[in-house]
VOBA-1610 file (N, C-alpha, C; in pm, whole numbers, padded with zeros to 5 digits, always signed):
BEGIN
Phe+01603-03098-04039Phe+01560-03253-04037Phe+01702-03312-04145Ile+01724-03251-04244Ile+01826-03314-04328Ile+01953-03309-04232Thr+02008-03189-04150Thr+02107-03177-04093Thr+02149-03296-03971Lys+02045-03305-03906Lys+02006-03418-03839Lys+02051-03548-03871Lys+01999-03608-03965Lys+02019-03682-04068Lys+02190-03715-04100Ile+02240-03563-04153Ile+02372-03578-04205Ile+02489-03623-04059Asp+02461-03539-03973Asp+02507-03546-03845Asp+02500-03691-03793Lys+02407-03766-03791Lys+02383-03925-03740Lys+02493-04002-03861Leu+02480-03981-03962Leu+02582-04081-04040Leu+02688-04042-04042Arg+02736-03947-03975Arg+02858-03895-03950Arg+02950-03984-03801Asp+02799-03960-03746Asp+02859-03997-03603Asp+02862-04179-03615Asn+02784-04213-03682Asn+02778-04354-03721Asn+02885-04407-03835Lys+02943-04297-03906Lys+03062-04333-03967Lys+03180-04342-03877Leu+03210-04232-03767Leu+03341-04225-03683Leu+03317-04348-03613Leu+03212-04377-03552Leu+03166-04498-03462Leu+03250-04642-03498Glu+03219-04657-03628Glu+03257-04786-03722Glu+03398-04745-03731Gln+03452-04631-03772Gln+03582-04650-03782Gln+03686-04619-03627Ile+03623-04618-03554Ile+03706-04634-03387Ile+03666-04784-03350Lys+03578-04850-03422Lys+03532-05014-03386Lys+03652-05077-03419His+03755-04986-03531His+03818-05116-03593His+03987-05045-03503Asn+03964-05025-03420Asn+04123-04987-03346Asn+04068-05031-03169Pro+04166-05018-03121Pro+04169-05105-02957Pro+04080-04977-02917Val+03945-04971-02820Val+03927-04884-02739Val+03946-04861-02623Pro+03961-04769-02568Pro+04018-04729-02410Pro+03940-04836-02306Glu+03962-04893-02220Glu+03885-04984-02138Glu+03849-04903-02036His+03917-04766-02000His+03868-04706-01899His+03863-04538-01907Val+03745-04490-01920Val+03737-04340-01958Val+03703-04295-01817Ala+03771-04160-01801Ala+03709-04075-01662Ala+03679-03951-01723Ile+03577-03889-01696Ile+03514-03778-01718Ile+03501-03674-01597Ile+03564-03532-01646Ile+03521-03427-01528Ile+03414-03337-01608Met+03292-03352-01563Met+03179-03283-01611Met+03183-03126-01562Asp+03214-03067-01661Asp+03251-02923-01605Asp+03169-02838-01753Gly+03096-02690-01653Gly+03041-02612-01722Gly+02897-02602-01731Asn+02823-02686-01623Asn+02698-02712-01674Asn+02633-02519-01602Arg+02673-02472-01505Arg+02644-02337-01459Arg+02638-02262-01581Arg+02751-02229-01630Arg+02830-02146-01779Arg+02717-02184-01886Phe+02662-02258-01871Phe+02578-02315-02005Phe+02461-02280-01975Ala+02389-02300-01893Ala+02253-02228-01856Ala+02243-02091-01859Ser+02373-02019-01786Ser+02374-01841-01787Ser+02391-01798-01927Glu+02446-01909-02067Glu+02438-01827-02161Glu+02311-01866-02236Leu+02225-01918-02180Leu+02089-01949-02201Leu+01991-01842-02130Gly+02027-01767-02032Gly+01923-01687-01991Gly+01880-01745-01878Leu+01929-01873-01837Leu+01851-01935-01742Leu+01945-01924-01633Asp+01866-01964-01510Asp+01952-01966-01350Asp+02021-02075-01361Pro+02177-02018-01322Pro+02292-02122-01313Pro+02248-02254-01283Asn+02197-02237-01184Asn+02165-02381-01119Asn+02097-02486-01202Ile+02002-02431-01310Ile+01948-02510-01313Ile+02044-02583-01478Gly+02148-02562-01485Gly+02237-02639-01580Gly+02311-02761-01491His+02291-02788-01417His+02310-02915-01322His+02221-03025-01389Val+02098-02950-01416Val+01959-03058-01403Val+02010-03097-01585Phe+02076-03010-01664Phe+02050-03047-01797Phe+02217-03127-01780Gly+02298-03115-01691Gly+02422-03191-01682Gly+02407-03345-01642Lys+02297-03358-01536Lys+02251-03529-01508Lys+02189-03584-01645Asp+02117-03513-01689Asp+02061-03577-01828Asp+02164-03628-01918Lys+02268-03534-01938Lys+02345-03574-02051Lys+02462-03698-02009Leu+02447-03701-01844Leu+02512-03846-01804Leu+02473-03949-01863Glu+02318-03992-01859Glu+02262-04063-01907Glu+02303-04119-02037Gln+02308-03999-02116Gln+02376-04036-02287Gln+02463-04090-02294Val+02568-04044-02189Val+02730-04069-02197Val+02757-04217-02183Leu+02668-04287-02077Leu+02646-04439-02048Leu+02649-04515-02173Glu+02508-04436-02259Glu+02440-04519-02349Glu+02596-04521-02462Trp+02637-04419-02519Trp+02778-04407-02587Trp+02878-04532-02565Cys+02893-04523-02444Cys+02994-04610-02350Cys+02976-04762-02404Phe+02841-04785-02389Phe+02763-04937-02468Phe+02828-04970-02605Asp+02766-04847-02672Asp+02766-04840-02806Asp+02959-04904-02865Val+03016-04782-02767Val+03173-04804-02857Val+03245-04918-02790Gly+03166-04960-02668Gly+03245-05104-02588Gly+03341-05078-02527Ile+03326-04957-02433Ile+03423-04920-02295Ile+03336-04964-02176Lys+03453-05069-02109Lys+03406-05141-02023Lys+03411-05066-01864Asn+03433-04934-01835Asn+03460-04852-01722Asn+03448-04725-01748Leu+03344-04695-01676Leu+03327-04529-01694Leu+03314-04456-01554Thr+03399-04345-01517Thr+03388-04282-01377Thr+03399-04139-01418Val+03287-04116-01332Val+03266-03960-01369Val+03255-03874-01247Tyr+03299-03768-01247Tyr+03336-03647-01116Tyr+03234-03584-01107Ala+03098-03620-01018Ala+02988-03574-01006Ala+03001-03452-00891Phe+03071-03488-00770Phe+03074-03398-00692Phe+03213-03410-00566Ser+03281-03273-00589Ser+03407-03288-00528Ser+03386-03252-00392Thr+03499-03290-00297Thr+03522-03240-00168Thr+03495-03113-00178Glu+03557-03017-00253Glu+03552-02854-00234Glu+03440-02832-00274Asn+03337-02918-00325Asn+03187-02872-00378Asn+03120-02822-00259Phe+03167-02855-00130Phe+03087-02823-00043Phe+03074-02680+00020Gln+03232-02608-00037Gln+03235-02490-00024Gln+03143-02385-00108Arg+03086-02444-00194Arg+02988-02386-00246Arg+02894-02302-00197Asp+02820-02212-00231Asp+02674-02172-00215Asp+02583-02271-00158Ser+02520-02240-00024Ser+02426-02371+00012Ser+02353-02398-00070Asn+02280-02315-00121Asn+02152-02344-00224Asn+02216-02453-00334Glu+02330-02432-00407Glu+02361-02476-00499Glu+02428-02643-00447Val+02493-02632-00342Val+02499-02774-00281Val+02352-02862-00236Lys+02263-02809-00184Lys+02132-02837-00165Lys+02070-02920-00307Ile+02102-02840-00429Ile+02028-02862-00567Ile+02132-03014-00618Leu+02256-02999-00594Leu+02359-03102-00626Leu+02322-03210-00563Met+02294-03191-00409Met+02262-03317-00343Met+02148-03388-00402Asn+02035-03307-00387Asn+01909-03355-00446Asn+01912-03427-00600Leu+01977-03391-00672Leu+02014-03458-00822Leu+02041-03592-00775Cys+02190-03579-00706Cys+02248-03698-00653Cys+02163-03810-00638Lys+02077-03767-00511Lys+01979-03867-00481Lys+01902-03927-00575Asp+01820-03812-00648Asp+01724-03868-00739Asp+01779-03984-00841Glu+01936-03928-00886Glu+01988-04016-00979Glu+02046-04145-00968Leu+02083-04123-00851Leu+02115-04291-00752Leu+02003-04364-00715Lys+01850-04326-00691Lys+01737-04404-00686Lys+01673-04458-00844Lys+01726-04356-00914Lys+01686-04340-01075Lys+01764-04504-01126Ala+01892-04466-01090Ala+01976-04577-01136Ala+01961-04717-01080Ser+01911-04731-00947Ser+01871-04898-00917Ser+01739-04940-01003Lys+01702-04863-01068Lys+01563-04882-01130Lys+01586-04912-01290Asp+01678-04876-01335Asp+01726-04838-01463Asp+01712-04961-01549Ser+01644-05020-01608Ser+01627-05139-01694Ser+01778-05145-01742Arg+01838-05062-01811Arg+01958-05063-01905Arg+02062-05119-01819Ile+02087-05029-01677Ile+02177-05090-01599Ile+02185-05257-01550His+02057-05322-01564His+02057-05430-01522His+02059-05526-01633Lys+02001-05446-01746Lys+02009-05564-01905Lys+02150-05567-01929Asn+02237-05451-01907Asn+02367-05478-01931Asn+02514-05481-01817Lys+02386-05555-01688Lys+02477-05613-01597Lys+02581-05469-01574Val+02555-05384-01551Val+02665-05251-01520Val+02647-05237-01374Arg+02793-05271-01270Arg+02804-05229-01170Arg+02889-05095-01133Ile+02770-05037-01027Ile+02810-04908-00992Ile+02827-04904-00879Arg+02937-04827-00873Arg+03043-04822-00740Arg+03028-04632-00705Val+03013-04594-00581Val+03001-04462-00551Val+03186-04441-00465Ile+03206-04387-00538Ile+03363-04360-00449Ile+03364-04230-00405Gly+03437-04207-00289Gly+03431-04103-00204Gly+03390-04097-00057Arg+03379-03990+00006Arg+03379-03994+00139Arg+03231-03968+00163Leu+03171-04130+00128Leu+03037-04150+00203Leu+02964-04084+00319Asp+03054-04128+00423Asp+03029-04045+00540Asp+03001-03938+00552Ser+03054-03848+00467Ser+03041-03677+00460Ser+02907-03613+00427Leu+02857-03753+00332Leu+02721-03671+00292Leu+02629-03710+00377Pro+02498-03642+00325Pro+02365-03655+00414Pro+02301-03794+00400Lys+02279-03839+00505Lys+02227-03994+00561Lys+02146-04043+00437Asp+02038-03968+00408Asp+01972-04037+00288Asp+02007-04065+00138Ile+02133-03992+00124Ile+02203-03988-00012Ile+02285-04118+00008Ser+02394-04103+00157Ser+02451-04224+00149Ser+02389-04339+00152Glu+02254-04361+00174Glu+02193-04449+00199Glu+02165-04539+00068Ser+02104-04473-00024Ser+02080-04436-00166Ser+02192-04496-00219Ala+02296-04438-00186Ala+02407-04500-00295Ala+02454-04661-00213Gln+02472-04654-00137Gln+02500-04790-00052Gln+02406-04905-00135Tyr+02239-04855-00134Tyr+02196-04946-00199Tyr+02215-04994-00316Val+02237-04904-00411Val+02254-04936-00542Val+02367-05000-00577Val+02435-04967-00466Val+02613-05044-00468Val+02593-05207-00481Asp+02523-05199-00351Asp+02506-05340-00311Asp+02379-05406-00436Gln+02320-05354-00498Gln+02220-05411-00569Gln+02285-05447-00710Thr+02382-05394-00711Thr+02461-05410-00874Thr+02565-05471-00858Lys+02650-05501-00726Lys+02774-05535-00701Lys+02809-05694-00754His+02713-05743-00817His+02748-05895-00867His+02768-05886-01007Tyr+02739-05761-01060Tyr+02726-05754-01225Tyr+02896-05778-01285Asp+02915-05746-01365Asp+03064-05748-01430Asp+03085-05731-01576Asn+02976-05692-01634Asn+03004-05651-01776Asn+03036-05539-01778Tyr+03000-05437-01714Tyr+03045-05321-01717Tyr+03054-05241-01573Ser+03118-05127-01540Ser+03152-05041-01413Ser+03129-04904-01468Phe+03033-04854-01385Phe+02984-04724-01374Phe+03041-04650-01244Asn+03138-04572-01247Asn+03190-04562-01115Asn+03147-04365-01103Ile+03085-04349-00970Ile+03032-04204-00963Ile+03121-04147-00834Ala+03199-04065-00882Ala+03280-03994-00760Ala+03208-03877-00678Val+03109-03912-00569Val+03088-03830-00485Val+03166-03788-00366Ala+03164-03655-00294Ala+03262-03624-00224Ala+03372-03665-00195Tyr+03448-03631-00345Tyr+03565-03752-00377Tyr+03682-03611-00371Gly+03751-03643-00321Gly+03887-03544-00364Gly+04012-03642-00363Gly+04105-03605-00481Gly+04244-03729-00490Gly+04340-03684-00384Arg+04367-03594-00326Arg+04459-03604-00235Arg+04391-03667-00114Glu+04270-03651-00052Glu+04198-03684+00033Glu+04216-03897+00045Glu+04205-03892-00079Glu+04210-04045-00123Glu+04359-04114-00084Ile+04444-04037-00140Ile+04572-04091-00129Ile+04616-04094+00014Ile+04600-03958+00107Ile+04631-03967+00246Ile+04569-04053+00326Gln+04417-04112+00266Gln+04338-04219+00329Gln+04424-04376+00328Ala+04446-04388+00218Ala+04551-04508+00170Ala+04681-04531+00270Ile+04745-04398+00281Ile+04849-04368+00375Ile+04819-04433+00491Gln+04724-04362+00547Gln+04685-04385+00703Gln+04635-04493+00724Gln+04579-04599+00614Gln+04516-04708+00644Gln+04640-04815+00644Ile+04755-04780+00552Ile+04887-04846+00535Ile+04972-04837+00642Ala+04978-04714+00668Ala+05026-04704+00825Ala+04978-04772+00938Asn+04852-04796+00974Asn+04789-04859+01038Asn+04837-05031+01043Glu+04829-05064+00934Glu+04849-05193+00899Glu+04970-05221+00951Val+05099-05129+00913Val+05243-05165+00932Val+05222-05154+01092Lys+05162-05043+01148Lys+05200-05057+01269Lys+05133-05191+01370Asp+05021-05258+01299Asp+04959-05366+01346Asp+05064-05500+01321Gly+05186-05448+01243Gly+05239-05595+01186Gly+05184-05689+01084Lys+05088-05608+01026Lys+05024-05685+00884Lys+05103-05638+00766Ile+05191-05549+00791Ile+05216-05544+00657Ile+05365-05483+00711Glu+05464-05532+00631Glu+05625-05484+00619Glu+05637-05382+00523Ile+05759-05256+00613Ile+05745-05171+00542Ile+05810-05158+00379Glu+05913-05309+00368Glu+05945-05331+00246Glu+05821-05369+00129Asp+05707-05400+00192Asp+05616-05444+00096Asp+05540-05325+00035Ile+05557-05194+00060Ile+05465-05078+00031Ile+05544-05078-00117Lys+05445-05082-00208Lys+05503-05102-00333Lys+05369-05001-00427Glu+05367-04983-00535Glu+05276-04908-00630Glu+05101-05002-00629Ser+05158-05133-00641Ser+05069-05221-00658Ser+04980-05221-00504Leu+05053-05198-00406Leu+04979-05244-00253Leu+04907-05077-00237Val+04967-04977-00293Val+04909-04866-00268Val+04754-04853-00323Ser+04751-04908-00434Ser+04630-04904-00525Ser+04488-04974-00491Lys+04553-05076-00380Lys+04437-05156-00327Lys+04375-05089-00194Tyr+04445-04986-00185Tyr+04390-04898-00041Tyr+04345-04783-00112Leu+04305-04755-00230Leu+04213-04646-00329Leu+04091-04703-00332Tyr+03980-04562-00335Tyr+03841-04590-00380Tyr+03818-04718-00495Thr+03952-04688-00613Thr+03946-04727-00699Thr+03990-04877-00736Asn+03996-04943-00604Asn+04093-05096-00604Asn+03992-05187-00676Gly+04059-05232-00803Gly+03992-05344-00868Gly+03957-05304-00984Leu+03979-05165-01018Leu+03963-05086-01164Leu+04073-05080-01219Pro+04108-05090-01353Pro+04236-05007-01430Pro+04232-04900-01433Asp+04358-04844-01390Asp+04372-04694-01419Asp+04319-04669-01541Pro+04240-04519-01570Pro+04202-04454-01655Pro+04284-04488-01771Asp+04257-04506-01874Asp+04326-04461-02014Asp+04290-04303-02083Ile+04187-04267-02044Ile+04176-04101-02091Ile+04117-04064-02012Ile+04152-03929-01947Ile+04036-03847-01848Ile+04027-03718-01974Leu+03892-03691-01982Leu+03836-03607-02057Leu+03795-03499-01938Arg+03802-03392-02004Arg+03752-03248-01928Arg+03659-03155-02045Thr+03529-03146-01998Thr+03453-03065-02098Thr+03464-02891-02046Ser+03422-02784-02128Ser+03408-02646-02087Ser+03519-02575-02145Gly+03633-02653-02120Gly+03779-02561-02210Gly+03844-02553-02067Glu+03800-02581-01953Glu+03943-02550-01870Glu+04013-02682-01883Glu+04126-02624-01865Glu+04243-02766-01892Glu+04357-02767-01712Arg+04260-02828-01655Arg+04331-02868-01513Arg+04234-03004-01448Ile+04324-03059-01362Ile+04235-03185-01312Ile+04169-03201-01193Ser+04176-03075-01138Ser+04099-03067-01018Ser+04078-03183-00919Asn+04222-03218-00866Asn+04218-03298-00745Asn+04153-03421-00802Phe+04165-03444-00924Phe+04056-03586-00958Phe+04178-03732-01004Leu+04161-03835-00944Leu+04179-03954-00968Leu+04354-03905-00982Leu+04416-03871-00890Leu+04565-03829-00878Leu+04643-03920-00884Trp+04679-04023-00826Trp+04736-04137-00825Trp+04692-04194-00944Gln+04619-04231-00981Gln+04531-04300-01106Gln+04572-04269-01240Leu+04615-04163-01266Leu+04632-04048-01387Leu+04778-04082-01479Ala+04857-04151-01354Ala+04982-04118-01423Ala+05051-04153-01594Tyr+04956-04207-01607Tyr+04979-04294-01787Tyr+04834-04273-01844Ser+04760-04148-01780Ser+04634-04180-01872Ser+04681-04063-01982Glu+04621-04024-02106Glu+04593-03943-02190Glu+04509-03829-02133Leu+04538-03705-02163Leu+04444-03586-02127Leu+04376-03527-02227Tyr+04263-03517-02233Tyr+04190-03455-02345Tyr+04072-03350-02298Phe+04108-03236-02375Phe+04036-03133-02310Phe+03945-03089-02423Ser+03787-03078-02372Ser+03653-03028-02498Ser+03660-02885-02456Asp+03662-02781-02572Asp+03567-02653-02519Asp+03411-02635-02514Val+03363-02761-02500Val+03222-02757-02516Val+03161-02778-02385Tyr+03050-02724-02340Tyr+03032-02724-02204Tyr+02966-02864-02176Trp+02964-02894-02106Trp+02931-03060-02080Trp+02762-03064-02093Pro+02670-02984-02065Pro+02557-03004-02128Pro+02524-03009-02273Ala+02604-02950-02327Ala+02615-02985-02466Ala+02717-03024-02545Phe+02746-03132-02478Phe+02840-03217-02516Phe+02749-03350-02616Gln+02826-03344-02720Gln+02750-03439-02832Gln+02806-03574-02838Lys+02758-03670-02880Lys+02789-03811-02945Lys+02912-03791-03010Arg+02923-03662-03089Arg+03044-03665-03197Arg+03149-03588-03134Asp+03110-03541-03001Asp+03232-03488-02945Asp+03316-03575-02888Phe+03236-03664-02761Phe+03308-03795-02740Phe+03359-03879-02840Leu+03281-03927-02944Leu+03391-03983-03034Leu+03521-03948-03099Arg+03505-03813-03086Arg+03616-03752-03163Arg+03764-03754-03041Ala+03692-03772-02887Ala+03810-03807-02805Ala+03871-03905-02805Ile+03756-03993-02827Ile+03816-04159-02844Ile+03892-04193-02966Arg+03882-04085-03063Arg+03943-04126-03189Arg+04074-04049-03143Thr+04101-03927-03086Thr+04231-03869-03056Thr+04314-03962-02989Tyr+04237-04016-02884Tyr+04323-04104-02798Tyr+04354-04230-02856Gln+04324-04313-02945Gln+04345-04381-03073Gln+04471-04343-03147Gln+04460-04232-03185Gln+04565-04170-03303Gln+04694-04136-03191Arg+04695-04090-03073Arg+04808-04076-03003Arg+04886-04197-02954Arg+04780-04316-02888Arg+04834-04468-02914Arg+04926-04499-03008Arg+04874-04496-03152Arg+04946-04530-03255Arg+05049-04454-03268Arg+05066-04332-03241Arg+05180-04246-03286Arg+05295-04263-03202Phe+05278-04329-03058Phe+05352-04375-02947Phe+05376-04489-02961Gly+05315-04574-03056Gly+05333-04721-03042Gly+05302-04773-02895Arg+05195-04719-02850Arg+05134-04776-02742Arg+04997-04857-02785
//
């Protein structure tokens, strides 16, 4: 009990320190380590995804506390379809449940959180793509916060799709080749209308980007935590934000 009280006081002190400096406008997270977390507890590795889903709800609350307006999470990549069929089924069911829950979550509506589901929704089972579209439509007029869930997402594929769309516009005479600039390409990405992430955070100790927001991360700070995603605590999140602030001050940005 005393340890928890002390930890809470430390978290609150760290939060106050962070609030005295500019916070990132957009945080993106690669949620990694679910299966390893469960395995080390002697549980079925796939149970780790359930723990990971619950952690995501906490992180959204932390963003409210800090004042971070945009959160993007890597929930399911295009490569994940190649995993064991049972694991894919579990992940799809969790995704569907979370989307349905989000549509009814009072915190989403109270805080006016716009939810976007980015990725190849046409590659998802029909019930999941319909659930995604429902929550997107339901929150599309909110503008206080933005919560972006990358599902069936691949960074290279996103860029290729943008190139194809631009090529078709050029072919149809709607765009001149000279007009193709960074700002134009950004408009054809899934993240159109969102600021590029200020910091990309990955848990579990892995230090790679894994095909996530490849165009958008050009000037993002990268932060790697050795904590598995389900075990990720508020103080770990706050330390990542503080590190971002220290780096920005160090380089005068």
